[in-house]
C-alpha positions in Angstrom: -3.7 -9.1 -99.8 -3.9 -5.3 -99.5 -7.5 -5.2 -100.8 -8.5 -8.0 -98.4 -7.0 -6.0 -95.4 -8.8 -2.9 -96.5 -12.1 -4.7 -96.7 -11.5 -6.2 -93.3 -10.7 -2.8 -91.9 -13.8 -1.3 -93.4 -16.0 -4.1 -92.0 -14.3 -3.8 -88.6 -14.8 0.0 -88.6 -18.4 -0.4 -89.6 -18.9 -2.9 -86.8 -17.4 -0.5 -84.3 -19.6 2.3 -85.6 -22.6 0.0 -85.3 -21.7 -0.8 -81.7 -21.2 2.9 -80.9 -24.5 3.8 -82.5 -26.3 1.0 -80.7 -24.8 2.0 -77.3 -25.7 5.6 -78.0 -29.3 4.6 -78.8 -29.4 2.5 -75.7 -28.1 5.4 -73.6 -30.6 7.8 -75.2 -33.4 5.3 -74.6 -32.3 4.9 -71.0 -32.5 8.7 -70.6 -35.8 9.2 -72.3 -37.5 6.2 -70.6 -36.0 6.6 -67.2 -39.5 6.7 -65.6 -41.1 3.4 -66.4 -44.8 3.4 -65.5 -47.0 0.4 -66.4 -50.7 1.0 -66.4 -51.2 -2.8 -66.4 -49.2 -3.4 -63.2 -50.9 -2.8 -59.9 -47.5 -2.6 -58.2 -46.8 0.7 -60.0 -49.8 2.4 -58.4 -51.4 3.4 -55.1 -55.1 2.7 -55.2 -57.5 4.7 -53.0 -60.9 3.3 -53.5 -61.5 0.8 -56.3 -59.4 -0.1 -59.3 -58.7 -3.3 -61.4 -55.5 -3.8 -63.4 -55.3 -6.4 -66.2 -53.6 -7.2 -69.5 -55.9 -4.7 -71.2 -55.1 -1.8 -68.8 -56.8 -0.3 -65.8 -60.4 0.3 -64.8 -60.5 3.0 -62.1 -63.6 3.4 -60.0 -67.1 1.8 -59.7 -70.7 2.9 -59.9 -71.0 4.0 -56.3 -70.9 7.7 -55.5 -72.6 8.2 -52.2 -71.8 5.6 -49.6 -72.0 7.1 -46.1 -71.6 3.7 -44.5 -68.9 2.5 -46.8 -70.9 -0.5 -47.8 -68.4 -1.5 -50.5 -65.5 -1.3 -47.9 -63.2 0.7 -50.1 -62.3 3.5 -47.7 -64.8 6.2 -48.8 -62.3 8.8 -50.1 -63.3 12.4 -50.6 -62.4 14.6 -53.6 -58.9 15.3 -52.2 -58.2 11.6 -51.6 -58.7 11.5 -47.8 -60.5 8.6 -46.4 -63.5 8.1 -44.1 -65.8 10.6 -45.8 -69.5 10.3 -46.7 -68.8 10.2 -50.4 -66.9 7.7 -52.5 -64.3 8.9 -55.0 -61.8 6.4 -56.5 -58.2 7.1 -57.3 -55.1 5.6 -58.8 -51.9 7.5 -58.0 -48.5 6.7 -59.6 -45.7 5.7 -57.3 -43.4 7.3 -59.8 -42.8 11.0 -59.4 -42.1 13.5 -62.2 -40.4 16.8 -62.8 -40.0 18.7 -66.0 -39.1 17.9 -68.8 -41.5 15.0 -69.1 -44.1 13.8 -71.6 -47.0 11.6 -70.6 -49.3 10.1 -73.3 -52.2 7.7 -72.7 -55.3 6.3 -74.3 -58.4 6.3 -72.1 -62.0 7.1 -71.4 -63.1 9.7 -68.9 -66.8 9.5 -67.7 -69.3 12.4 -67.3 -71.4 12.0 -64.2 -74.3 13.6 -62.5 -72.2 14.8 -59.7 -68.5 15.3 -59.1 -65.4 16.1 -61.2 -63.7 13.3 -63.0 -60.1 13.8 -64.1 -56.7 12.5 -65.0 -53.4 14.3 -65.3 -50.7 15.6 -62.9 -51.3 16.3 -59.2 -49.4 17.0 -56.0 -49.4 14.9 -52.9 -49.8 16.9 -49.7 -51.1 16.3 -46.2 -52.5 12.9 -47.1 -54.4 14.3 -50.1 -53.9 14.5 -53.9 -54.5 18.0 -55.5 -54.9 18.6 -59.2 -52.2 20.7 -60.9 -52.6 20.1 -64.7 -55.6 17.8 -65.7 -58.2 16.9 -68.2 -61.5 16.9 -66.4 -65.3 16.6 -66.8 -67.6 18.6 -64.7 -71.1 17.6 -63.5 -72.5 21.1 -64.3 -71.4 20.9 -68.0 -71.8 17.3 -69.0 -71.4 18.0 -72.8 -67.8 19.2 -72.6 -64.4 18.3 -71.3 -62.1 20.9 -69.8 -58.3 21.4 -69.4 -57.4 23.0 -66.1 -54.2 24.1 -64.3 -53.9 25.5 -60.8 -52.4 28.8 -61.9 -55.9 29.9 -62.8 -55.9 28.9 -66.5 -58.6 26.7 -68.0 -60.5 26.1 -71.2 -63.1 23.8 -72.6 -62.1 21.8 -75.6 -64.2 22.8 -78.6 -65.6 20.5 -81.3 -65.7 17.4 -79.1 -68.6 15.7 -77.3 -69.1 12.6 -75.2 -70.1 9.2 -76.6 -72.2 7.0 -74.3 -71.3 9.3 -71.4 -67.6 9.2 -71.9 -64.8 11.1 -73.6 -62.6 8.4 -75.2 -59.5 9.8 -76.8 -55.7 9.9 -77.0 -54.4 12.3 -74.3 -51.0 13.9 -73.9 -49.3 16.3 -71.5 -46.0 17.9 -72.4 -44.4 19.5 -69.3 -41.3 21.4 -70.6 -38.1 22.4 -68.9 -39.6 25.9 -68.2 -42.6 24.4 -66.3 -45.1 25.2 -69.1 -47.7 22.4 -69.7 -49.1 21.8 -73.2 -52.3 19.7 -73.5 -53.0 17.5 -76.6 -56.4 15.8 -77.3 -56.3 13.2 -80.1 -52.9 14.6 -81.2 -54.2 18.2 -81.5 -52.8 20.9 -79.3 -55.8 22.3 -77.3 -54.2 24.4 -74.6 -51.0 25.7 -73.0 -50.6 27.0 -69.5 -49.7 30.7 -69.2 -47.6 30.2 -66.1 -45.1 27.4 -65.1 -46.3 24.5 -63.0 -44.0 23.6 -60.1 -43.1 20.0 -59.3 -42.5 17.3 -58.4 -45.8 15.8 -59.2 -47.5 12.4 -59.7 -49.8 11.1 -62.4 -53.3 10.3 -61.1 -56.9 9.5 -62.1 -60.0 10.4 -60.1 -63.6 9.2 -60.7 -67.1 9.4 -59.1 -70.1 7.2 -59.8 -68.7 5.8 -63.0 -65.3 4.2 -63.8 -62.6 5.6 -66.1 -60.4 3.4 -68.2 -56.8 3.7 -69.4 -55.6 1.1 -72.0 -52.1 2.4 -72.6 -49.6 4.8 -71.0 -46.1 5.9 -72.0 -43.7 8.3 -70.2 -40.7 10.0 -71.6 -38.5 11.7 -69.0 -34.8 12.4 -68.5 -35.2 13.3 -64.8 -34.5 10.8 -62.1 -35.9 12.2 -58.8 -35.3 11.6 -55.2 -38.3 10.4 -53.1 -40.9 13.0 -52.4 -42.0 13.3 -48.8 -45.3 14.9 -47.7 -45.4 16.9 -44.4 -45.5 14.4 -41.6 -48.6 14.1 -39.4 -48.2 13.5 -35.7 -50.8 12.0 -33.4 -50.7 13.6 -30.9 -48.1 16.4 -31.5 -47.9 17.1 -27.7 -48.7 15.4 -24.4 -47.8 15.0 -20.8 -45.0 12.6 -20.1 -44.9 9.7 -20.5 -46.9 9.6 -23.7 -46.8 7.7 -27.0 -47.1 9.2 -30.5 -47.5 7.8 -34.0 -45.9 9.8 -36.8 -47.0 9.2 -40.5 -44.8 10.5 -43.3 -46.2 9.5 -46.7 -43.8 9.4 -49.6 -43.5 8.6 -53.3 -40.5 7.3 -55.1 -39.0 4.5 -57.2 -38.8 0.9 -55.9 -39.2 -0.1 -52.3 -38.8 2.8 -49.8 -37.5 2.7 -46.3 -38.0 5.3 -43.5 -35.3 6.1 -40.9 -36.6 7.8 -37.7 -34.6 10.1 -35.5 -36.8 10.9 -32.6 -34.7 13.5 -30.8 -33.1 15.3 -33.7 -29.5 14.4 -32.9 -28.8 13.2 -36.4 -28.6 9.5 -35.5 -31.6 7.4 -36.7 -33.1 5.4 -33.8 -35.0 2.9 -36.0 -35.8 2.0 -39.6 -39.1 0.8 -41.0 -40.4 -0.3 -44.4 -43.7 1.5 -43.8 -44.5 5.2 -43.7 -45.4 5.3 -39.9 -43.8 4.5 -36.6 -44.5 4.9 -32.9 -42.4 6.3 -30.1 -42.8 7.1 -26.4 -41.4 10.3 -24.7 -40.5 10.2 -21.0 -38.6 13.6 -20.6 -40.1 17.0 -21.1 -38.9 19.3 -23.8 -39.4 20.3 -27.4 -38.1 17.7 -29.8 -37.2 18.3 -33.5 -37.7 14.8 -35.0 -36.3 13.8 -38.4 -37.3 11.2 -40.9 -35.2 10.2 -43.9 -36.7 8.2 -46.8 -34.5 6.2 -49.0 -35.5 4.7 -52.4 -34.2 1.6 -54.2 -31.3 3.4 -55.8 -30.1 5.0 -52.5 -31.5 8.5 -53.1 -32.8 10.2 -50.0 -35.2 12.9 -48.9 -35.6 14.4 -45.4 -38.5 15.9 -43.5 -38.8 17.3 -40.0 -41.5 17.2 -37.4 -42.0 18.7 -33.9 -43.1 17.1 -30.7 -43.7 19.0 -27.4 -43.4 16.8 -24.2 -45.0 18.5 -21.3 -44.8 18.0 -17.5 -47.7 16.5 -15.5 -48.7 20.0 -14.3 -49.5 21.3 -17.8 -52.7 23.4 -18.0 -55.1 23.7 -21.0 -55.8 27.1 -22.4 -58.2 27.9 -25.3 -59.8 30.8 -27.1 -61.1 32.2 -30.3 -59.4 33.7 -33.4 -60.5 37.0 -34.9 -59.1 39.2 -37.6 -59.4 40.5 -41.1 -58.3 39.7 -44.6 -57.4 42.3 -47.2 -56.4 41.5 -50.8 -56.3 42.3 -54.4 -58.0 40.1 -57.1 -57.0 40.1 -60.8 -60.3 40.2 -62.7 -60.9 38.4 -66.0 -61.0 41.7 -67.9 -57.5 42.6 -66.7 -58.5 45.0 -64.0 -57.9 44.6 -60.2 -60.3 44.7 -57.4 -59.7 45.4 -53.7 -61.5 43.1 -51.2 -61.8 43.0 -47.5 -63.3 40.3 -45.2 -63.1 38.7 -41.8 -61.2 35.9 -40.1 -62.5 33.5 -37.5 -61.4 30.3 -35.8 -60.2 28.9 -32.5 -56.9 28.2 -30.7 -55.8 26.0 -27.9 -52.6 25.7 -25.9 -50.9 23.6 -23.2 -48.2 25.0 -21.0 -46.3 23.7 -18.0 -44.1 25.1 -15.2 -41.0 24.2 -17.2 -41.7 26.8 -19.9 -42.8 24.1 -22.5 -45.7 25.2 -24.6 -47.7 23.5 -27.4 -50.2 25.7 -29.2 -52.3 25.4 -32.4 -54.8 27.6 -34.3 -57.3 26.8 -37.0 -59.7 29.0 -38.9 -61.0 30.4 -42.1 -61.2 33.7 -43.9 -63.3 35.1 -46.7 -64.0 38.2 -48.8 -66.2 38.7 -51.9 -65.7 35.3 -53.6 -62.4 34.4 -51.9 -62.3 31.8 -49.1 -59.5 30.0 -47.4 -58.7 27.9 -44.4 -55.5 27.6 -42.2 -54.1 25.1 -39.7 -51.0 26.3 -37.9 -48.9 25.6 -34.7 -46.7 27.8 -32.5 -43.0 27.6 -32.9 -41.5 28.7 -29.6 -38.0 29.1 -31.2 -39.2 31.7 -33.8 -42.4 33.0 -32.2 -44.2 32.3 -35.4 -47.4 30.3 -36.3 -46.5 27.9 -39.1 -48.5 25.3 -41.0 -50.6 25.1 -44.1 -53.5 26.8 -45.8 -55.7 26.3 -48.9 -57.9 28.3 -51.2 -60.1 26.7 -53.9 -61.8 23.3 -54.2 -59.2 20.5 -54.5 -56.4 22.6 -52.9 -57.4 22.7 -49.2 -54.5 23.0 -46.8 -51.9 22.2 -49.4 -49.7 25.3 -49.2 -47.3 26.4 -46.5 -48.0 29.5 -44.4 -46.2 31.4 -41.7 -47.7 34.1 -39.4 -45.3 36.5 -37.8 -46.1 38.0 -34.4 -46.9 41.7 -34.5 -46.0 44.5 -32.2 -48.2 46.2 -29.6 -50.6 44.7 -27.1 -52.3 41.4 -27.5 -51.4 38.3 -29.5 -51.5 39.5 -33.1 -50.0 37.7 -36.2 -49.8 38.5 -39.9 -49.2 36.4 -43.0 -49.0 37.2 -46.7 -50.7 34.8 -49.2 -51.2 34.2 -52.9 -54.0 32.1 -54.3 -56.7 31.5 -56.9 -60.3 32.7 -56.5 -62.8 30.4 -58.2 -64.6 31.7 -61.3 -66.5 30.3 -64.2 -63.4 30.6 -66.3 -61.3 28.5 -63.9 -59.9 31.0 -61.4 -58.7 34.6 -60.7 -55.3 35.1 -59.1 -55.3 37.1 -55.8 -52.8 38.1 -53.1 -53.4 39.6 -49.7 -52.8 39.7 -46.0 -54.3 37.6 -43.3 -54.3 39.3 -39.8 -55.1 37.2 -36.7 -55.7 38.1 -33.1 -55.8 35.3 -30.5 -58.6 36.3 -28.1 -59.5 35.2 -24.6 -60.2 31.8 -23.2 -63.9 31.1 -22.9 -65.1 29.2 -19.8 -61.5 28.8 -18.6 -60.3 29.1 -15.0 -56.6 29.3 -14.1 -54.7 30.0 -10.9 -51.2 30.1 -9.5 -48.8 31.5 -7.0 -47.0 34.8 -6.6 -43.4 35.2 -5.2 -40.7 37.8 -5.1 -38.6 40.1 -3.1 -38.3 43.8 -2.6 -36.2 46.6 -1.2 -37.4 49.9 0.2 -36.6 52.8 2.5 -38.6 53.2 5.7 -38.8 56.8 6.9 -39.9 57.0 10.5 -40.8 59.6 13.2 -41.1 58.7 16.8 -42.5 61.4 19.2 -43.9 61.8 22.7 -42.4 61.2 26.1 -41.4 58.4 28.3 -41.1 58.2 32.1 -38.1 56.9 33.9 -38.1 56.3 37.6 -34.8 58.2 38.2 -35.2 60.9 35.5 -38.9 61.5 35.3 -40.6 62.3 32.1 -38.2 62.5 29.1 -39.3 64.0 25.7 -38.6 61.8 22.6 -38.4 63.2 19.1 -36.6 60.8 16.7 -36.6 60.6 12.9 -34.6 59.0 10.2 -34.5 56.7 7.2 -33.5 53.0 7.3 -33.0 50.9 4.1 -34.5 47.4 4.4 -35.7 44.5 2.3 -38.2 41.6 2.5 -40.2 38.9 0.8 -43.5 38.9 -1.1 -45.8 36.0 -1.5 -49.4 35.3 -2.5 -51.8 33.5 -4.8 -53.8 34.6 -7.9 -56.6 33.3 -10.0 -58.3 34.4 -13.2 -61.3 33.3 -15.4 -62.8 34.3 -18.7 -66.2 34.6 -20.2 -66.2 35.3 -23.9 -63.3 37.6 -24.5 -63.4 39.2 -21.0 -60.9 38.3 -18.3 -61.5 38.7 -14.6 -59.1 37.9 -11.8 -57.6 38.8 -8.5 -54.6 38.2 -6.3 -53.8 38.5 -2.6 -50.8 38.0 -0.4 -48.4 39.8 1.9 -45.0 41.4 2.2 -43.0 41.6 5.4 -39.7 42.7 6.9 -38.2 43.6 10.2 -36.3 46.6 11.5 -34.3 46.0 14.7 -31.9 48.8 15.4 -31.2 51.6 17.8 -30.4 55.3 17.7 -28.4 57.6 20.0 -30.2 59.8 22.4 -29.1 62.1 25.3 -29.9 59.4 27.7 -28.3 56.6 25.7 -29.2 54.3 22.8 -32.9 54.0 22.1 -34.1 50.7 20.5 -36.2 50.9 17.3 -38.0 47.7 16.6 -40.5 47.9 13.7 -41.8 44.5 12.5 -43.6 45.9 9.5 -45.8 44.0 7.1 -48.6 44.5 4.6 -51.5 42.5 3.4 -52.3 43.3 -0.3 -55.3 42.6 -2.4 -55.4 43.5 -6.1 -57.7 43.0 -9.1 -56.8 42.0 -12.7 -57.4 44.8 -15.3 -55.9 46.7 -18.2 -54.1 50.0 -18.4 -52.3 52.0 -21.0 -49.3 49.8 -20.3 -51.1 46.5 -20.8 -52.4 43.9 -18.4 -51.8 44.3 -14.6 -53.2 43.8 -11.1 -54.0 47.0 -9.1 -55.2 47.4 -5.5 -54.1 48.3 -2.0 -52.2 47.1 1.0 -52.9 47.5 4.8 -50.9 46.9 7.9 -52.5 44.0 9.7 -51.2 44.5 13.2 -52.4 48.0 14.0 -55.7 47.0 15.6 -54.1 44.0 17.2 -51.7 46.4 19.0 -54.7 48.1 20.7 -54.8 51.3 18.6 -58.3 51.5 17.3 -57.6 54.8 15.6 -54.4 53.8 13.8 -54.3 53.4 10.0 -51.7 52.1 7.7 -51.7 51.3 4.0 -51.6 52.5 0.4 -51.6 51.4 -3.2 -50.1 48.2 -4.5 -49.8 46.7 -7.9 -48.4 43.8 -10.0 -47.2 44.5 -13.6 -46.5 41.8 -16.1 -43.3 41.9 -18.1 -43.8 41.7 -21.9 -47.5 42.3 -21.5 -48.0 38.9 -20.0 -47.2 37.1 -23.3 -44.1 35.2 -22.2 -43.7 31.6 -21.0 -44.5 30.5 -17.4 -43.5 31.5 -14.9 -44.1 35.1 -16.0 -41.8 37.8 -14.6 -43.5 40.6 -12.9 -42.7 43.8 -11.0 -44.3 45.0 -7.8 -45.3 48.6 -7.4 -46.0 50.5 -4.1 -46.3 54.3 -4.2 -45.1 56.2 -1.1 -47.4 55.2 1.6 -47.6 54.3 5.3 -49.4 55.5 8.5 -49.2 56.0 12.2 -50.1 54.3 15.5 -49.5 54.6 19.2 -47.1 52.1 20.7 -49.1 50.3 23.4 -45.9 49.6 25.5 -44.4 53.2 25.5 -47.3 55.4 24.5 -45.1 57.0 21.8 -46.6 58.1 18.5 -44.9 56.2 15.7 -45.1 57.2 12.1 -43.4 55.4 9.2 -43.8 55.1 5.5 -42.4 53.1 2.6 -40.4 55.0 0.0 -38.4 54.0 -3.1 -40.2 50.6 -3.2 -38.6 48.2 -5.8 -39.9 44.7 -6.1 -39.5 41.9 -8.7 -40.7 38.3 -8.9 -42.9 35.9 -10.8 -46.4 34.6 -11.1 -46.5 30.8 -11.7 -49.3 28.6 -13.1 -50.6 25.8 -11.0 
């Protein structure tokens, strides 16, 4: 009985051990196979162009390379995966996303073609495109070889292999370790390892041109379960005059069906939910709106992205101009030395602004210097005063990196950004870093106009001399003088235009006030009534203090009062606060040096002299 119990216990314990081992194996398998990706299932992939999935795997692409009219009706994608081009690349992009550590292994054939780069490996989704990060690729200019390439500037051709019937058919493997280093295997032989880490999350993709690629099997081992990955949202349009409608597209990748929750005013409360990556909304009230979209995957994990909309009033005016500047940088040469480079920047900018201080502005352009070239697309953030957006450097990486330009000090609209990138070379790339400096220049063929308003205070110093005749007293000498503080209003209009980078403009208007008082004299109070005014005309120009209007003023009533020899007037100016770079209406100050004149009063024959002193005026110029 004792032996039977012991045997039962032993069997029971072995049974428990078997269960624990089995559960452990299942748990381990669940960890190492968390990212299922089936090359035979079309539902696991996004297709851009042409692809066929079957029980034997996937065929990616066709025999069409140049198809300007899109005769095969497959979207005509360019080499970065954007549609409506004149060439015809074909892509499959995994809906599963990856971060290290992960191992991807597949059996497939990569074609060599007369034009274009064919590749499969890891890439990054950005701004509607797919950009290579760690790939095997064939290049049209070296059709006898296959290359491994990573976007940190590392690359190498695999030695000892050659194509068969125009294709490299092999077993391929990428091991992306927890430090971000990618190791490449070709037919189970290690052929390359990146020198620098690759940053995720990324997707697996294949790209072909003129000839199809095939993948017959694919396995993925990963212990990382990621939240959805959201690309920067695109808005069309990003600004407009109310009421106006927008469509916002926020492409995303993630596991299972995805849903998009849209918060149109940024109050943290979603206004609607869709099962597609785009939605429309109409804005009726002016202002700058910080929209939010939240993407949720099938397991409930979420990712958030923001977008900005500027709603302008109906009085919004269009402004535009050119971008100039320079690029300075340092390139790391293949021999380990460094090289200093300098080049130029050019582009264009445009802006819309209204009387409610709402402004929407963008700038686009490019820069280059001795083998380095780049492009940028940025918009103005009124909250920070920065130009923010994206930029790109080498082929396949256009406008895929964030960039932020900070406004500089001094006159003009100058902005600076620091960048790092890869300069293309025969070896794959040379790292560089540098500084992009922009200046937003004048508005070609643009006319703008507006109004001027404000108020002023001043002291009027007067002298009245001569004599007056009274019936009972005869001729009485008059000799009066004094200073009277007073205030008044300023109003006018202005206009400006530009040709190239040169501004011209003028403004005109008036200021007016009234003195109605009396002074004591030996014969009693003497009334002093001086209805003073000035008509001013000024011209737009620049000075050591920035942009301003300078000109003169005259007293308009002298000749009307019958004194042909009288003269009144002096200098007058309008100075912009903050060099004229603020939002509309722009605050200004009015200047009037000590000035005045004299005339003969037609009613009394007295000589009247007065002048303005301590003139202090402030106001605004507004945009119509």
